[in-house]
C-alpha positions in Angstrom: 68.9 87.5 97.8 72.0 89.6 97.9 72.7 90.9 101.4 74.8 93.8 102.4 75.8 94.4 106.0 76.4 97.8 107.5 78.6 97.5 110.6 81.5 95.5 111.7 81.0 94.6 115.3 79.6 91.7 117.2 76.1 92.0 115.8 77.4 92.3 112.2 79.4 89.1 112.7 76.4 87.4 114.2 74.1 88.4 111.3 76.8 87.4 108.7 76.9 83.9 110.2 73.1 83.7 110.2 72.8 84.8 106.6 75.4 82.4 105.5 73.7 79.6 107.4 70.5 80.4 105.6 72.3 80.1 102.3 72.0 83.7 101.4 74.7 85.6 99.4 76.4 88.3 101.4 77.9 90.7 98.9 79.9 92.9 101.2 80.2 95.1 104.2 80.4 98.9 104.9 80.8 101.2 107.8 82.0 104.7 107.3 85.0 105.8 109.3 85.8 102.5 111.1 88.9 100.4 110.4 87.2 97.3 111.9 85.2 96.9 108.7 88.5 96.2 106.9 89.2 93.4 109.4 85.8 91.9 109.0 86.1 92.0 105.2 89.4 90.2 105.3 88.2 87.6 107.8 85.0 86.9 105.9 86.5 87.2 102.4 84.1 90.0 101.6 84.6 93.2 99.7 84.5 96.4 101.7 82.3 99.1 100.2 83.4 102.8 100.7 79.9 103.9 101.8 76.5 102.6 102.7 75.1 104.1 99.4 77.6 102.1 97.4 76.7 98.9 99.2 73.0 99.5 98.8 73.5 99.7 95.0 75.0 96.2 95.0 72.4 94.3 97.0 68.7 93.6 97.5 68.7 93.9 101.3 70.8 96.1 103.6 71.2 94.6 107.1 72.0 97.5 109.4 74.1 96.3 112.4 75.6 99.5 113.5 75.3 100.8 117.1 72.2 102.7 118.0 
């Protein structure tokens, strides 16, 4: 499966680690309007997508880890 993560905070990082531990391919991250997504992208060596829609087009599953 190709996984995309929306969000860049604690839960996004937790889910990223879990997906990788399961051997799943994380294809990138997105979170509109937050610079923290750039940091997560660099730290995790993942591309940062400009929008959730763009990310959804590149993956099979969108894992939403944004605040409620």
